[in-house]
PQR file with spaces between the fields and no chain letter, atoms N, CA, C, O and H, PARSE charges and radii, in Angstrom:
ATOM       1  N    UNK     1     -29.248  -13.418  -69.116 -0.4000 1.5000
ATOM       2  CA   UNK     1     -28.546  -12.595  -70.082 -0.0000 2.0000
ATOM       3  C    UNK     1     -27.311  -12.027  -69.393  0.5500 1.7000
ATOM       4  O    UNK     1     -27.426  -11.152  -68.535 -0.5500 1.4000
ATOM       5  N    UNK     2     -26.173  -12.502  -69.751 -0.4000 1.5000
ATOM       6  CA   UNK     2     -24.931  -12.067  -69.122 -0.0000 2.0000
ATOM       7  C    UNK     2     -24.012  -11.363  -70.092  0.5500 1.7000
ATOM       8  O    UNK     2     -22.805  -11.607  -70.093 -0.5500 1.4000
ATOM       9  H    UNK     2     -26.080  -13.213  -70.448  0.4000 1.0000
ATOM      10  N    UNK     3     -24.562  -10.497  -70.912 -0.4000 1.5000
ATOM      11  CA   UNK     3     -23.689   -9.758  -71.819 -0.0000 2.0000
ATOM      12  C    UNK     3     -23.914   -8.263  -71.628  0.5500 1.7000
ATOM      13  O    UNK     3     -25.012   -7.816  -71.298 -0.5500 1.4000
ATOM      14  H    UNK     3     -25.543  -10.299  -70.910  0.4000 1.0000
ATOM      15  N    UNK     4     -22.869   -7.524  -71.838 -0.4000 1.5000
ATOM      16  CA   UNK     4     -22.919   -6.078  -71.687 -0.0000 2.0000
ATOM      17  C    UNK     4     -23.542   -5.458  -72.934  0.5500 1.7000
ATOM      18  O    UNK     4     -23.075   -5.678  -74.052 -0.5500 1.4000
ATOM      19  H    UNK     4     -21.977   -7.887  -72.106  0.4000 1.0000
ATOM      20  N    UNK     5     -24.590   -4.689  -72.729 -0.4000 1.5000
ATOM      21  CA   UNK     5     -25.243   -4.019  -73.849 -0.0000 2.0000
ATOM      22  C    UNK     5     -24.578   -2.676  -74.090  0.5500 1.7000
ATOM      23  O    UNK     5     -24.130   -2.020  -73.149 -0.5500 1.4000
ATOM      24  H    UNK     5     -24.969   -4.510  -71.822  0.4000 1.0000
ATOM      25  N    UNK     6     -24.516   -2.277  -75.322 -0.4000 1.5000
ATOM      26  CA   UNK     6     -23.869   -1.003  -75.662 -0.0000 2.0000
ATOM      27  C    UNK     6     -24.897    0.098  -75.920  0.5500 1.7000
ATOM      28  O    UNK     6     -24.571    1.142  -76.485 -0.5500 1.4000
ATOM      29  H    UNK     6     -24.879   -2.810  -76.086  0.4000 1.0000
ATOM      30  N    UNK     7     -26.120   -0.141  -75.509 -0.4000 1.5000
ATOM      31  CA   UNK     7     -27.176    0.850  -75.675 -0.0000 2.0000
ATOM      32  C    UNK     7     -27.747    1.194  -74.303  0.5500 1.7000
ATOM      33  O    UNK     7     -27.474    0.523  -73.308 -0.5500 1.4000
ATOM      34  H    UNK     7     -26.385   -0.989  -75.051  0.4000 1.0000
ATOM      35  N    UNK     8     -28.538    2.246  -74.280 -0.4000 1.5000
ATOM      36  CA   UNK     8     -29.246    2.589  -73.053 -0.0000 2.0000
ATOM      37  C    UNK     8     -30.698    2.151  -73.227  0.5500 1.7000
ATOM      38  O    UNK     8     -31.167    2.030  -74.358 -0.5500 1.4000
ATOM      39  H    UNK     8     -28.759    2.791  -75.089  0.4000 1.0000
ATOM      40  N    UNK     9     -31.420    1.909  -72.131 -0.4000 1.5000
ATOM      41  CA   UNK     9     -32.791    1.417  -72.239 -0.0000 2.0000
ATOM      42  C    UNK     9     -33.684    2.256  -73.154  0.5500 1.7000
ATOM      43  O    UNK     9     -34.501    1.707  -73.892 -0.5500 1.4000
ATOM      44  H    UNK     9     -31.039    2.006  -71.212  0.4000 1.0000
ATOM      45  N    UNK    10     -33.536    3.565  -73.112 -0.4000 1.5000
ATOM      46  CA   UNK    10     -34.365    4.434  -73.950 -0.0000 2.0000
ATOM      47  C    UNK    10     -34.149    4.133  -75.435  0.5500 1.7000
ATOM      48  O    UNK    10     -35.104    4.146  -76.212 -0.5500 1.4000
ATOM      49  H    UNK    10     -32.873    4.012  -72.512  0.4000 1.0000
ATOM      50  N    UNK    11     -32.903    3.863  -75.836 -0.4000 1.5000
ATOM      51  CA   UNK    11     -32.619    3.530  -77.237 -0.0000 2.0000
ATOM      52  C    UNK    11     -33.310    2.237  -77.659  0.5500 1.7000
ATOM      53  O    UNK    11     -33.647    2.062  -78.830 -0.5500 1.4000
ATOM      54  H    UNK    11     -32.127    3.852  -75.205  0.4000 1.0000
ATOM      55  N    UNK    12     -33.519    1.336  -76.706 -0.4000 1.5000
ATOM      56  CA   UNK    12     -34.170    0.058  -76.988 -0.0000 2.0000
ATOM      57  C    UNK    12     -35.674    0.112  -76.724  0.5500 1.7000
ATOM      58  O    UNK    12     -36.342   -0.922  -76.687 -0.5500 1.4000
ATOM      59  H    UNK    12     -33.246    1.479  -75.755  0.4000 1.0000
ATOM      60  N    UNK    13     -36.198    1.319  -76.543 -0.4000 1.5000
ATOM      61  CA   UNK    13     -37.624    1.581  -76.335 -0.0000 2.0000
ATOM      62  C    UNK    13     -38.166    1.031  -75.017  0.5500 1.7000
ATOM      63  O    UNK    13     -39.354    0.728  -74.905 -0.5500 1.4000
ATOM      64  H    UNK    13     -35.655    2.158  -76.574  0.4000 1.0000
ATOM      65  N    UNK    14     -37.287    0.906  -74.021 -0.4000 1.5000
ATOM      66  CA   UNK    14     -37.739    0.560  -72.679 -0.0000 2.0000
ATOM      67  C    UNK    14     -38.003    1.846  -71.915  0.5500 1.7000
ATOM      68  O    UNK    14     -37.313    2.847  -72.106 -0.5500 1.4000
ATOM      69  H    UNK    14     -36.322    1.152  -74.112  0.4000 1.0000
ATOM      70  N    UNK    15     -38.997    1.811  -71.056 -0.4000 1.5000
ATOM      71  CA   UNK    15     -39.271    2.962  -70.200 -0.0000 2.0000
ATOM      72  C    UNK    15     -40.078    2.489  -68.997  0.5500 1.7000
ATOM      73  O    UNK    15     -40.656    1.402  -69.018 -0.5500 1.4000
ATOM      74  H    UNK    15     -39.557    0.997  -70.901  0.4000 1.0000
ATOM      75  N    UNK    16     -40.115    3.296  -67.969 -0.4000 1.5000
ATOM      76  CA   UNK    16     -40.892    2.981  -66.783 -0.0000 2.0000
ATOM      77  C    UNK    16     -42.234    3.695  -66.906  0.5500 1.7000
ATOM      78  O    UNK    16     -42.292    4.921  -66.814 -0.5500 1.4000
ATOM      79  H    UNK    16     -39.646    4.179  -67.952  0.4000 1.0000
ATOM      80  N    UNK    17     -43.316    2.938  -67.114 -0.4000 1.5000
ATOM      81  CA   UNK    17     -44.622    3.582  -67.264 -0.0000 2.0000
ATOM      82  C    UNK    17     -45.100    4.166  -65.934  0.5500 1.7000
ATOM      83  O    UNK    17     -44.737    3.686  -64.860 -0.5500 1.4000
ATOM      84  H    UNK    17     -43.269    1.941  -67.188  0.4000 1.0000
ATOM      85  N    UNK    18     -45.905    5.189  -66.031 -0.4000 1.5000
ATOM      86  CA   UNK    18     -46.519    5.748  -64.838 -0.0000 2.0000
ATOM      87  C    UNK    18     -47.502    4.747  -64.253  0.5500 1.7000
ATOM      88  O    UNK    18     -48.009    3.885  -64.971 -0.5500 1.4000
ATOM      89  H    UNK    18     -46.199    5.578  -66.904  0.4000 1.0000
ATOM      90  N    UNK    19     -47.775    4.852  -62.970 -0.4000 1.5000
ATOM      91  CA   UNK    19     -48.625    3.850  -62.335 -0.0000 2.0000
ATOM      92  C    UNK    19     -50.059    3.853  -62.865  0.5500 1.7000
ATOM      93  O    UNK    19     -50.766    2.856  -62.717 -0.5500 1.4000
ATOM      94  H    UNK    19     -47.363    5.552  -62.387  0.4000 1.0000
ATOM      95  N    UNK    20     -50.502    4.954  -63.479 -0.4000 1.5000
ATOM      96  CA   UNK    20     -51.860    4.997  -64.022 -0.0000 2.0000
ATOM      97  C    UNK    20     -51.921    4.633  -65.503  0.5500 1.7000
ATOM      98  O    UNK    20     -53.008    4.562  -66.076 -0.5500 1.4000
ATOM      99  H    UNK    20     -49.928    5.763  -63.599  0.4000 1.0000
ATOM     100  N    UNK    21     -50.765    4.400  -66.128 -0.4000 1.5000
ATOM     101  CA   UNK    21     -50.757    3.993  -67.534 -0.0000 2.0000
ATOM     102  C    UNK    21     -51.184    2.531  -67.650  0.5500 1.7000
ATOM     103  O    UNK    21     -50.908    1.729  -66.758 -0.5500 1.4000
ATOM     104  H    UNK    21     -49.882    4.458  -65.662  0.4000 1.0000
ATOM     105  N    UNK    22     -51.858    2.184  -68.750 -0.4000 1.5000
ATOM     106  CA   UNK    22     -52.217    0.774  -68.946 -0.0000 2.0000
ATOM     107  C    UNK    22     -50.960   -0.093  -69.018  0.5500 1.7000
ATOM     108  O    UNK    22     -49.970    0.291  -69.640 -0.5500 1.4000
ATOM     109  H    UNK    22     -52.082    2.835  -69.474  0.4000 1.0000
ATOM     110  N    UNK    23     -51.005   -1.242  -68.390 -0.4000 1.5000
ATOM     111  CA   UNK    23     -49.894   -2.186  -68.465 -0.0000 2.0000
ATOM     112  C    UNK    23     -50.415   -3.597  -68.202  0.5500 1.7000
ATOM     113  O    UNK    23     -51.494   -3.779  -67.638 -0.5500 1.4000
ATOM     114  H    UNK    23     -51.809   -1.554  -67.884  0.4000 1.0000
ATOM     115  N    UNK    24     -49.636   -4.584  -68.615 -0.4000 1.5000
ATOM     116  CA   UNK    24     -50.083   -5.973  -68.514 -0.0000 2.0000
ATOM     117  C    UNK    24     -49.651   -6.659  -67.231  0.5500 1.7000
ATOM     118  O    UNK    24     -50.278   -7.631  -66.808 -0.5500 1.4000
ATOM     119  H    UNK    24     -48.759   -4.436  -69.073  0.4000 1.0000
ATOM     120  N    UNK    25     -48.606   -6.176  -66.616 -0.4000 1.5000
ATOM     121  CA   UNK    25     -48.109   -6.894  -65.451 -0.0000 2.0000
ATOM     122  C    UNK    25     -47.313   -6.019  -64.520  0.5500 1.7000
ATOM     123  O    UNK    25     -47.142   -4.822  -64.751 -0.5500 1.4000
ATOM     124  H    UNK    25     -48.097   -5.387  -66.959  0.4000 1.0000
ATOM     125  N    UNK    26     -46.830   -6.636  -63.463 -0.4000 1.5000
ATOM     126  CA   UNK    26     -46.088   -5.912  -62.440 -0.0000 2.0000
ATOM     127  C    UNK    26     -44.983   -6.815  -61.894  0.5500 1.7000
ATOM     128  O    UNK    26     -45.194   -8.010  -61.685 -0.5500 1.4000
ATOM     129  H    UNK    26     -46.970   -7.608  -63.276  0.4000 1.0000
ATOM     130  N    UNK    27     -43.808   -6.237  -61.666 -0.4000 1.5000
ATOM     131  CA   UNK    27     -42.691   -6.940  -61.036 -0.0000 2.0000
ATOM     132  C    UNK    27     -42.565   -6.429  -59.609  0.5500 1.7000
ATOM     133  O    UNK    27     -42.536   -5.220  -59.379 -0.5500 1.4000
ATOM     134  H    UNK    27     -43.636   -5.267  -61.835  0.4000 1.0000
ATOM     135  N    UNK    28     -42.492   -7.334  -58.665 -0.4000 1.5000
ATOM     136  CA   UNK    28     -42.285   -6.964  -57.269 -0.0000 2.0000
ATOM     137  C    UNK    28     -41.095   -7.761  -56.736  0.5500 1.7000
ATOM     138  O    UNK    28     -40.953   -8.945  -57.041 -0.5500 1.4000
ATOM     139  H    UNK    28     -42.515   -8.316  -58.852  0.4000 1.0000
ATOM     140  N    UNK    29     -40.257   -7.126  -55.954 -0.4000 1.5000
ATOM     141  CA   UNK    29     -39.145   -7.821  -55.304 -0.0000 2.0000
ATOM     142  C    UNK    29     -39.512   -7.965  -53.827  0.5500 1.7000
ATOM     143  O    UNK    29     -39.658   -6.977  -53.109 -0.5500 1.4000
ATOM     144  H    UNK    29     -40.373   -6.164  -55.706  0.4000 1.0000
ATOM     145  N    UNK    30     -39.654   -9.197  -53.399 -0.4000 1.5000
ATOM     146  CA   UNK    30     -40.114   -9.487  -52.049 -0.0000 2.0000
ATOM     147  C    UNK    30     -39.090   -9.035  -51.010  0.5500 1.7000
ATOM     148  O    UNK    30     -37.901   -9.307  -51.173 -0.5500 1.4000
ATOM     149  H    UNK    30     -39.535  -10.000  -53.983  0.4000 1.0000
ATOM     150  N    UNK    31     -39.520   -8.352  -49.945 -0.4000 1.5000
ATOM     151  CA   UNK    31     -38.599   -7.885  -48.904 -0.0000 2.0000
ATOM     152  C    UNK    31     -38.182   -9.040  -47.991  0.5500 1.7000
ATOM     153  O    UNK    31     -38.914   -9.410  -47.073 -0.5500 1.4000
ATOM     154  H    UNK    31     -40.487   -8.131  -49.813  0.4000 1.0000
ATOM     155  N    UNK    32     -37.008   -9.600  -48.252 -0.4000 1.5000
ATOM     156  CA   UNK    32     -36.599  -10.748  -47.454 -0.0000 2.0000
ATOM     157  C    UNK    32     -35.310  -10.533  -46.669  0.5500 1.7000
ATOM     158  O    UNK    32     -34.922  -11.388  -45.872 -0.5500 1.4000
ATOM     159  H    UNK    32     -36.414   -9.299  -48.998  0.4000 1.0000
ATOM     160  N    UNK    33     -34.640   -9.397  -46.886 -0.4000 1.5000
ATOM     161  CA   UNK    33     -33.397   -9.139  -46.144 -0.0000 2.0000
ATOM     162  C    UNK    33     -33.733   -8.612  -44.756  0.5500 1.7000
ATOM     163  O    UNK    33     -34.147   -7.464  -44.599 -0.5500 1.4000
ATOM     164  H    UNK    33     -34.955   -8.703  -47.533  0.4000 1.0000
ATOM     165  N    UNK    34     -33.555   -9.447  -43.773 -0.4000 1.5000
ATOM     166  CA   UNK    34     -33.928   -9.040  -42.415 -0.0000 2.0000
ATOM     167  C    UNK    34     -33.012   -7.955  -41.861  0.5500 1.7000
ATOM     168  O    UNK    34     -33.365   -7.285  -40.891 -0.5500 1.4000
ATOM     169  H    UNK    34     -33.219  -10.380  -43.900  0.4000 1.0000
ATOM     170  N    UNK    35     -31.830   -7.774  -42.472 -0.4000 1.5000
ATOM     171  CA   UNK    35     -30.943   -6.701  -42.013 -0.0000 2.0000
ATOM     172  C    UNK    35     -31.360   -5.341  -42.575  0.5500 1.7000
ATOM     173  O    UNK    35     -30.880   -4.308  -42.109 -0.5500 1.4000
ATOM     174  H    UNK    35     -31.543   -8.319  -43.260  0.4000 1.0000
ATOM     175  N    UNK    36     -32.238   -5.334  -43.561 -0.4000 1.5000
ATOM     176  CA   UNK    36     -32.682   -4.091  -44.195 -0.0000 2.0000
ATOM     177  C    UNK    36     -34.063   -3.642  -43.727  0.5500 1.7000
ATOM     178  O    UNK    36     -34.418   -2.472  -43.868 -0.5500 1.4000
ATOM     179  H    UNK    36     -32.627   -6.173  -43.939  0.4000 1.0000
ATOM     180  N    UNK    37     -34.822   -4.545  -43.183 -0.4000 1.5000
ATOM     181  CA   UNK    37     -36.202   -4.260  -42.805 -0.0000 2.0000
ATOM     182  C    UNK    37     -36.362   -4.459  -41.300  0.5500 1.7000
ATOM     183  O    UNK    37     -35.715   -5.319  -40.702 -0.5500 1.4000
ATOM     184  H    UNK    37     -34.533   -5.495  -43.068  0.4000 1.0000
ATOM     185  N    UNK    38     -37.223   -3.662  -40.706 -0.4000 1.5000
ATOM     186  CA   UNK    38     -37.442   -3.802  -39.263 -0.0000 2.0000
ATOM     187  C    UNK    38     -38.224   -5.083  -38.956  0.5500 1.7000
ATOM     188  O    UNK    38     -38.921   -5.616  -39.819 -0.5500 1.4000
ATOM     189  H    UNK    38     -37.749   -2.964  -41.192  0.4000 1.0000
ATOM     190  N    UNK    39     -38.103   -5.552  -37.761 -0.4000 1.5000
ATOM     191  CA   UNK    39     -38.818   -6.741  -37.270 -0.0000 2.0000
ATOM     192  C    UNK    39     -38.690   -7.930  -38.220  0.5500 1.7000
ATOM     193  O    UNK    39     -39.674   -8.599  -38.536 -0.5500 1.4000
ATOM     194  H    UNK    39     -37.536   -5.119  -37.060  0.4000 1.0000
ATOM     195  N    UNK    40     -37.462   -8.179  -38.670 -0.4000 1.5000
ATOM     196  CA   UNK    40     -37.164   -9.321  -39.554 -0.0000 2.0000
ATOM     197  C    UNK    40     -37.976   -9.318  -40.844  0.5500 1.7000
ATOM     198  O    UNK    40     -38.233  -10.376  -41.417 -0.5500 1.4000
ATOM     199  H    UNK    40     -36.662   -7.635  -38.414  0.4000 1.0000
ATOM     200  N    UNK    41     -38.371   -8.166  -41.293 -0.4000 1.5000
ATOM     201  CA   UNK    41     -39.086   -7.953  -42.558 -0.0000 2.0000
ATOM     202  C    UNK    41     -40.539   -8.421  -42.530  0.5500 1.7000
ATOM     203  O    UNK    41     -41.234   -8.310  -43.540 -0.5500 1.4000
ATOM     204  H    UNK    41     -38.162   -7.306  -40.827  0.4000 1.0000
ATOM     205  N    UNK    42     -41.006   -8.930  -41.421 -0.4000 1.5000
ATOM     206  CA   UNK    42     -42.372   -9.467  -41.379 -0.0000 2.0000
ATOM     207  C    UNK    42     -43.448   -8.429  -41.690  0.5500 1.7000
ATOM     208  O    UNK    42     -44.342   -8.735  -42.480 -0.5500 1.4000
ATOM     209  H    UNK    42     -40.442   -9.020  -40.600  0.4000 1.0000
ATOM     210  N    UNK    43     -43.420   -7.208  -41.116 -0.4000 1.5000
ATOM     211  CA   UNK    43     -44.454   -6.228  -41.477 -0.0000 2.0000
ATOM     212  C    UNK    43     -44.440   -5.890  -42.972  0.5500 1.7000
ATOM     213  O    UNK    43     -45.496   -5.768  -43.594 -0.5500 1.4000
ATOM     214  H    UNK    43     -42.694   -6.960  -40.475  0.4000 1.0000
ATOM     215  N    UNK    44     -43.246   -5.741  -43.541 -0.4000 1.5000
ATOM     216  CA   UNK    44     -43.148   -5.434  -44.973 -0.0000 2.0000
ATOM     217  C    UNK    44     -43.670   -6.593  -45.814  0.5500 1.7000
ATOM     218  O    UNK    44     -44.326   -6.370  -46.831 -0.5500 1.4000
ATOM     219  H    UNK    44     -42.388   -5.840  -43.036  0.4000 1.0000
ATOM     220  N    UNK    45     -43.388   -7.821  -45.405 -0.4000 1.5000
ATOM     221  CA   UNK    45     -43.854   -8.988  -46.159 -0.0000 2.0000
ATOM     222  C    UNK    45     -45.379   -9.075  -46.156  0.5500 1.7000
ATOM     223  O    UNK    45     -45.989   -9.440  -47.161 -0.5500 1.4000
ATOM     224  H    UNK    45     -42.855   -8.002  -44.579  0.4000 1.0000
ATOM     225  N    UNK    46     -45.981   -8.741  -45.033 -0.4000 1.5000
ATOM     226  CA   UNK    46     -47.448   -8.746  -44.951 -0.0000 2.0000
ATOM     227  C    UNK    46     -48.033   -7.718  -45.913  0.5500 1.7000
ATOM     228  O    UNK    46     -48.999   -8.001  -46.622 -0.5500 1.4000
ATOM     229  H    UNK    46     -45.486   -8.445  -44.217  0.4000 1.0000
ATOM     230  N    UNK    47     -47.443   -6.523  -45.934 -0.4000 1.5000
ATOM     231  CA   UNK    47     -47.935   -5.471  -46.830 -0.0000 2.0000
ATOM     232  C    UNK    47     -47.712   -5.859  -48.291  0.5500 1.7000
ATOM     233  O    UNK    47     -48.598   -5.649  -49.119 -0.5500 1.4000
ATOM     234  H    UNK    47     -46.659   -6.293  -45.359  0.4000 1.0000
ATOM     235  N    UNK    48     -46.558   -6.414  -48.620 -0.4000 1.5000
ATOM     236  CA   UNK    48     -46.301   -6.850  -49.998 -0.0000 2.0000
ATOM     237  C    UNK    48     -47.321   -7.896  -50.434  0.5500 1.7000
ATOM     238  O    UNK    48     -47.800   -7.856  -51.567 -0.5500 1.4000
ATOM     239  H    UNK    48     -45.839   -6.585  -47.947  0.4000 1.0000
ATOM     240  N    UNK    49     -47.654   -8.823  -49.555 -0.4000 1.5000
ATOM     241  CA   UNK    49     -48.656   -9.842  -49.883 -0.0000 2.0000
ATOM     242  C    UNK    49     -50.012   -9.190  -50.147  0.5500 1.7000
ATOM     243  O    UNK    49     -50.727   -9.601  -51.061 -0.5500 1.4000
ATOM     244  H    UNK    49     -47.265   -8.855  -48.634  0.4000 1.0000
ATOM     245  N    UNK    50     -50.369   -8.184  -49.358 -0.4000 1.5000
ATOM     246  CA   UNK    50     -51.635   -7.474  -49.577 -0.0000 2.0000
ATOM     247  C    UNK    50     -51.631   -6.755  -50.924  0.5500 1.7000
ATOM     248  O    UNK    50     -52.624   -6.785  -51.651 -0.5500 1.4000
ATOM     249  H    UNK    50     -49.788   -7.850  -48.616  0.4000 1.0000
ATOM     250  N    UNK    51     -50.517   -6.111  -51.253 -0.4000 1.5000
ATOM     251  CA   UNK    51     -50.414   -5.427  -52.549 -0.0000 2.0000
ATOM     252  C    UNK    51     -50.538   -6.441  -53.683  0.5500 1.7000
ATOM     253  O    UNK    51     -51.283   -6.212  -54.636 -0.5500 1.4000
ATOM     254  H    UNK    51     -49.710   -6.086  -50.663  0.4000 1.0000
ATOM     255  N    UNK    52     -49.822   -7.553  -53.593 -0.4000 1.5000
ATOM     256  CA   UNK    52     -49.878   -8.579  -54.642 -0.0000 2.0000
ATOM     257  C    UNK    52     -51.303   -9.093  -54.819  0.5500 1.7000
ATOM     258  O    UNK    52     -51.749   -9.294  -55.948 -0.5500 1.4000
ATOM     259  H    UNK    52     -49.217   -7.740  -52.819  0.4000 1.0000
ATOM     260  N    UNK    53     -52.017   -9.306  -53.728 -0.4000 1.5000
ATOM     261  CA   UNK    53     -53.404   -9.762  -53.827 -0.0000 2.0000
ATOM     262  C    UNK    53     -54.322   -8.684  -54.371  0.5500 1.7000
ATOM     263  O    UNK    53     -55.307   -8.993  -55.041 -0.5500 1.4000
ATOM     264  H    UNK    53     -51.655   -9.142  -52.811  0.4000 1.0000
ATOM     265  N    UNK    54     -54.017   -7.425  -54.096 -0.4000 1.5000
ATOM     266  CA   UNK    54     -54.835   -6.318  -54.590 -0.0000 2.0000
ATOM     267  C    UNK    54     -54.691   -6.142  -56.094  0.5500 1.7000
ATOM     268  O    UNK    54     -55.661   -5.811  -56.775 -0.5500 1.4000
ATOM     269  H    UNK    54     -53.216   -7.174  -53.552  0.4000 1.0000
ATOM     270  N    UNK    55     -53.492   -6.358  -56.616 -0.4000 1.5000
ATOM     271  CA   UNK    55     -53.269   -6.154  -58.055 -0.0000 2.0000
ATOM     272  C    UNK    55     -53.384   -7.455  -58.841  0.5500 1.7000
ATOM     273  O    UNK    55     -52.872   -7.549  -59.956 -0.5500 1.4000
ATOM     274  H    UNK    55     -52.704   -6.627  -56.062  0.4000 1.0000
ATOM     275  N    UNK    56     -54.042   -8.452  -58.278 -0.4000 1.5000
ATOM     276  CA   UNK    56     -54.141   -9.734  -58.976 -0.0000 2.0000
ATOM     277  C    UNK    56     -55.017   -9.664  -60.226  0.5500 1.7000
ATOM     278  O    UNK    56     -55.133  -10.651  -60.952 -0.5500 1.4000
ATOM     279  H    UNK    56     -54.457   -8.376  -57.372  0.4000 1.0000
ATOM     280  N    UNK    57     -55.637   -8.507  -60.484 -0.4000 1.5000
ATOM     281  CA   UNK    57     -56.405   -8.342  -61.713 -0.0000 2.0000
ATOM     282  C    UNK    57     -55.492   -8.203  -62.929  0.5500 1.7000
ATOM     283  O    UNK    57     -55.938   -8.384  -64.062 -0.5500 1.4000
ATOM     284  H    UNK    57     -55.544   -7.705  -59.894  0.4000 1.0000
ATOM     285  N    UNK    58     -54.220   -7.883  -62.705 -0.4000 1.5000
ATOM     286  CA   UNK    58     -53.280   -7.780  -63.819 -0.0000 2.0000
ATOM     287  C    UNK    58     -53.036   -9.162  -64.404  0.5500 1.7000
ATOM     288  O    UNK    58     -53.111  -10.171  -63.703 -0.5500 1.4000
ATOM     289  H    UNK    58     -53.857   -7.736  -61.785  0.4000 1.0000
ATOM     290  N    UNK    59     -52.752   -9.193  -65.662 -0.4000 1.5000
ATOM     291  CA   UNK    59     -52.526  -10.475  -66.326 -0.0000 2.0000
ATOM     292  C    UNK    59     -51.331  -11.220  -65.730  0.5500 1.7000
ATOM     293  O    UNK    59     -51.384  -12.435  -65.537 -0.5500 1.4000
ATOM     294  H    UNK    59     -52.691   -8.374  -66.232  0.4000 1.0000
ATOM     295  N    UNK    60     -50.265  -10.491  -65.444 -0.4000 1.5000
ATOM     296  CA   UNK    60     -49.064  -11.096  -64.876 -0.0000 2.0000
ATOM     297  C    UNK    60     -48.596  -10.284  -63.678  0.5500 1.7000
ATOM     298  O    UNK    60     -48.478   -9.061  -63.758 -0.5500 1.4000
ATOM     299  H    UNK    60     -50.222   -9.505  -65.601  0.4000 1.0000
ATOM     300  N    UNK    61     -48.337  -10.948  -62.595 -0.4000 1.5000
ATOM     301  CA   UNK    61     -47.694  -10.328  -61.446 -0.0000 2.0000
ATOM     302  C    UNK    61     -46.540  -11.230  -61.046  0.5500 1.7000
ATOM     303  O    UNK    61     -46.751  -12.400  -60.726 -0.5500 1.4000
ATOM     304  H    UNK    61     -48.433  -11.942  -62.530  0.4000 1.0000
ATOM     305  N    UNK    62     -45.329  -10.704  -61.059 -0.4000 1.5000
ATOM     306  CA   UNK    62     -44.136  -11.483  -60.749 -0.0000 2.0000
ATOM     307  C    UNK    62     -43.603  -11.059  -59.392  0.5500 1.7000
ATOM     308  O    UNK    62     -43.374   -9.874  -59.150 -0.5500 1.4000
ATOM     309  H    UNK    62     -45.158   -9.754  -61.319  0.4000 1.0000
ATOM     310  N    UNK    63     -43.411  -12.009  -58.524 -0.4000 1.5000
ATOM     311  CA   UNK    63     -42.845  -11.747  -57.215 -0.0000 2.0000
ATOM     312  C    UNK    63     -41.490  -12.439  -57.160  0.5500 1.7000
ATOM     313  O    UNK    63     -41.412  -13.667  -57.187 -0.5500 1.4000
ATOM     314  H    UNK    63     -43.597  -12.971  -58.721  0.4000 1.0000
ATOM     315  N    UNK    64     -40.428  -11.651  -57.084 -0.4000 1.5000
ATOM     316  CA   UNK    64     -39.078  -12.194  -57.134 -0.0000 2.0000
ATOM     317  C    UNK    64     -38.544  -12.488  -55.740  0.5500 1.7000
ATOM     318  O    UNK    64     -38.686  -11.687  -54.816 -0.5500 1.4000
ATOM     319  H    UNK    64     -40.492  -10.653  -57.062  0.4000 1.0000
ATOM     320  N    UNK    65     -37.929  -13.652  -55.617 -0.4000 1.5000
ATOM     321  CA   UNK    65     -37.294  -14.060  -54.372 -0.0000 2.0000
ATOM     322  C    UNK    65     -35.842  -14.413  -54.638  0.5500 1.7000
ATOM     323  O    UNK    65     -35.538  -15.098  -55.615 -0.5500 1.4000
ATOM     324  H    UNK    65     -37.813  -14.302  -56.368  0.4000 1.0000
ATOM     325  N    UNK    66     -34.951  -13.956  -53.788 -0.4000 1.5000
ATOM     326  CA   UNK    66     -33.519  -14.206  -53.945 -0.0000 2.0000
ATOM     327  C    UNK    66     -33.209  -15.702  -53.962  0.5500 1.7000
ATOM     328  O    UNK    66     -32.279  -16.131  -54.646 -0.5500 1.4000
ATOM     329  H    UNK    66     -35.198  -13.400  -52.995  0.4000 1.0000
ATOM     330  N    UNK    67     -33.957  -16.480  -53.237 -0.4000 1.5000
ATOM     331  CA   UNK    67     -33.740  -17.923  -53.120 -0.0000 2.0000
ATOM     332  C    UNK    67     -33.646  -18.614  -54.479  0.5500 1.7000
ATOM     333  O    UNK    67     -32.911  -19.591  -54.625 -0.5500 1.4000
ATOM     334  H    UNK    67     -34.713  -16.131  -52.682  0.4000 1.0000
ATOM     335  N    UNK    68     -34.373  -18.125  -55.460 -0.4000 1.5000
ATOM     336  CA   UNK    68     -34.451  -18.784  -56.764 -0.0000 2.0000
ATOM     337  C    UNK    68     -33.372  -18.345  -57.749  0.5500 1.7000
ATOM     338  O    UNK    68     -33.330  -18.853  -58.870 -0.5500 1.4000
ATOM     339  H    UNK    68     -34.971  -17.332  -55.341  0.4000 1.0000
ATOM     340  N    UNK    69     -32.507  -17.425  -57.366 -0.4000 1.5000
ATOM     341  CA   UNK    69     -31.525  -16.881  -58.301 -0.0000 2.0000
ATOM     342  C    UNK    69     -30.117  -16.963  -57.743  0.5500 1.7000
ATOM     343  O    UNK    69     -29.906  -16.790  -56.543 -0.5500 1.4000
ATOM     344  H    UNK    69     -32.541  -17.012  -56.456  0.4000 1.0000
ATOM     345  N    UNK    70     -29.153  -17.227  -58.615 -0.4000 1.5000
ATOM     346  CA   UNK    70     -27.744  -17.186  -58.229 -0.0000 2.0000
ATOM     347  C    UNK    70     -27.299  -15.730  -58.198  0.5500 1.7000
ATOM     348  O    UNK    70     -27.522  -14.990  -59.156 -0.5500 1.4000
ATOM     349  H    UNK    70     -29.325  -17.368  -59.590  0.4000 1.0000
ATOM     350  N    UNK    71     -26.681  -15.325  -57.121 -0.4000 1.5000
ATOM     351  CA   UNK    71     -26.192  -13.944  -57.036 -0.0000 2.0000
ATOM     352  C    UNK    71     -24.715  -13.975  -56.731  0.5500 1.7000
ATOM     353  O    UNK    71     -24.087  -12.923  -56.613 -0.5500 1.4000
ATOM     354  H    UNK    71     -26.499  -15.926  -56.343  0.4000 1.0000
């Protein structure tokens, strides 16, 4: 979607649910920038993998990687 919207998320009924609210899925952005994370991001990647495996009971869990997207 590459168009500028003239509304704010709240007007379109988007909101960030609290972590204890019921929800169907989760979006995670994988820590892959080695300049932003210590030890080439490896400790953060291990923890993210543990979190993703812990929340696998959710219907959808999306793990985003920069490699798959044009930026």
